[in-house]
C-alpha positions, 0 to 999 in steps of 0.5 A: 649092871656093866656092859660088855662091849663085845656082847653090845657089838653082837647085839648090834650085828643081831640086828642084820638077822632081825626080822622086826628091823627088816620089816621097819626098814622096808616101811620106813623106805616105803613111807618116804617114797609113798610120801614123795610120790603123793607130793608130786601127784598133788603138785605140792612138793616142798623142799623144807617139809620133804627135809623135815620129813627125812630128817624125823625119818632118820631120826627114828631110824637112829633111835630104833637101831641105837635102843634095841640092841641096849634093851635086848642086852638088858633082857628087855627083848618084848619091849624092844619088840614092842617098841619097834612094832609101834613104830611098824604100825605108825609107818603102816598107818602112814603109807595108808593115809598115803595111798589114800591121799593119792586115790588108791582106793581103801576099804571104808573099815580101814579108813575109819580106823586111821582118820586122823 
């Protein structure tokens, strides 16, 4: 299948209006924020660990922003959505873990489901 560059550009621009992408970006930002606050609250900030985490977050964002339009263009929209939803769930779990480690009360049924 030959991919039309204009159609691909349109798929990339559609990311700006995609609710799942917006939720994903917000959760990434909130995960970074809760991770930083957790480190400061526990007096365990580490620049190497922070840089490694930021690089991982950046790579995941680049992966999503790159793969989603191609999957959509190839007619694999359900897989593109599932791909983003997986990372949304992953970041939501990470945020919940960060909040729990900062002392925010987390319901026991949630703790039981997300324990490592």
